[in-house]
C-alpha positions as CSV (number, residue, x, y, z in Angstrom):
1,Q,28.5,5.8,69.9
2,V,26.7,3.3,68.0
3,Q,28.3,-0.6,67.8
4,L,26.5,-2.9,65.5
5,V,27.1,-6.8,65.0
6,E,26.5,-9.4,62.2
7,S,24.5,-12.8,62.4
8,G,23.2,-15.5,60.3
9,G,26.1,-15.4,58.4
10,G,27.3,-19.6,57.5
11,L,27.7,-22.0,55.2
12,V,26.0,-22.9,52.3
13,Q,25.5,-24.3,48.8
14,A,25.8,-22.8,45.1
15,G,22.1,-21.6,44.7
16,G,20.9,-21.3,48.2
17,S,19.8,-18.0,50.0
18,L,21.2,-16.7,53.6
19,R,19.8,-13.5,55.9
20,L,22.5,-11.8,57.6
21,S,20.9,-8.6,60.5
22,C,22.4,-6.0,61.6
23,A,22.4,-5.0,65.2
24,A,22.9,-1.4,66.4
25,S,22.9,-0.2,69.8
26,G,23.8,2.8,71.5
27,Y,23.4,5.5,70.3
28,V,20.8,4.3,67.1
29,A,19.2,7.7,67.0
30,S,22.1,8.8,65.5
31,T,22.1,6.7,62.5
32,Y,21.9,7.1,58.6
33,A,23.0,5.3,55.6
34,M,23.6,1.9,56.9
35,G,25.6,-0.5,54.5
36,W,27.0,-4.0,53.4
37,F,29.9,-4.2,52.7
38,R,32.4,-7.8,51.8
39,Q,35.7,-9.0,52.1
40,A,37.3,-11.8,50.4
41,P,40.8,-12.9,50.8
42,G,43.5,-10.9,48.9
43,K,40.9,-8.4,47.4
44,E,40.0,-5.4,48.9
45,R,36.5,-4.2,51.0
46,E,33.5,-3.7,48.0
47,V,30.6,-2.5,49.1
48,V,27.5,-4.7,48.8
49,A,25.0,-3.1,48.9
50,A,23.2,0.6,51.0
51,I,20.7,1.8,51.8
52,S,19.6,5.7,53.2
53,W,17.8,5.9,57.0
54,N,14.2,6.1,55.7
55,G,14.3,3.4,53.2
56,R,13.4,4.4,50.0
57,N,16.9,4.8,48.7
58,T,18.7,1.3,47.5
59,Y,22.2,1.0,46.0
60,Y,23.5,-2.1,45.1
61,V,27.2,-3.7,43.4
62,D,26.1,-5.0,40.0
63,S,26.9,-7.8,40.8
64,V,24.5,-9.0,43.6
65,K,21.3,-6.8,41.7
66,G,18.3,-8.7,41.9
67,R,19.6,-11.2,44.1
68,F,20.6,-8.9,47.5
69,T,17.6,-7.3,48.7
70,I,19.4,-4.7,51.3
71,S,16.5,-3.7,53.9
72,R,16.8,-1.7,57.3
73,D,13.5,-2.1,60.8
74,N,14.3,1.4,62.6
75,A,11.5,0.1,65.0
76,K,14.4,-3.0,65.6
77,N,17.4,-0.9,65.0
78,T,18.5,-3.1,62.9
79,G,19.2,-3.9,59.1
80,Y,19.2,-6.7,56.8
81,L,20.7,-8.0,53.7
82,Q,18.6,-11.2,52.1
83,M,21.1,-12.8,50.4
84,N,19.3,-15.6,47.4
85,S,20.8,-17.4,45.2
86,L,24.2,-17.3,46.1
87,K,27.3,-17.9,44.0
88,P,31.0,-19.4,44.8
89,E,31.5,-15.6,44.5
90,D,29.9,-14.0,47.2
91,T,31.9,-15.7,49.5
92,A,33.4,-13.1,52.3
93,V,33.7,-12.1,55.7
94,Y,30.6,-9.5,55.3
95,Y,30.3,-6.6,57.5
96,C,27.6,-3.9,58.2
97,A,28.4,-0.3,58.3
98,A,26.6,2.5,59.9
99,R,27.2,6.7,59.3
100,T,26.0,8.7,61.9
101,Y,25.8,12.3,59.6
102,G,23.9,13.1,56.2
103,S,20.7,13.0,55.6
104,D,17.7,10.6,56.0
105,W,17.7,10.0,51.5
106,Y,21.1,9.7,51.3
107,T,23.5,6.5,50.4
108,A,26.5,5.8,50.7
109,R,28.5,3.8,49.0
110,A,32.4,4.5,50.2
111,T,34.3,3.0,52.4
112,H,35.5,6.1,54.2
113,E,31.8,7.6,54.0
114,Y,31.6,5.4,57.7
115,N,32.0,5.4,60.9
116,Y,30.6,2.3,62.8
117,W,31.6,-1.1,61.9
118,G,30.5,-4.5,63.0
119,Q,32.4,-7.2,63.6
120,G,31.9,-9.2,60.4
121,T,30.7,-12.0,60.0
122,Q,31.3,-14.8,57.3
123,V,29.6,-16.2,54.6
124,T,31.2,-19.2,51.9
125,V,28.9,-20.3,49.6
126,S,30.4,-24.0,48.6
127,S,30.1,-25.2,44.8
């Protein structure tokens, strides 16, 4: 069993930056791919970024490429999402997710590929 807790959300002006953290606890040795998703009001949850267990393979949705960076520190059992040049369209609740099966190279991109989720952290970008 794995527990995930996000932190780092908040209110920021357009063009600003935020760094989200996702701390994992429990049977952390079983966490393989990790990802960040977001859900805006009236919209379905979408993948933002994903990273493989070995940290070498990453995926970004087109709208955040060049602005967001996903990373993980397995020694600290923590994942990160560095968000730069934020836009109002980035406003959403951001969730971290973990997948406790698979390979150490796979970047899961769909919600159904993850079996553990955090509570979410609100990110609001003002214009």
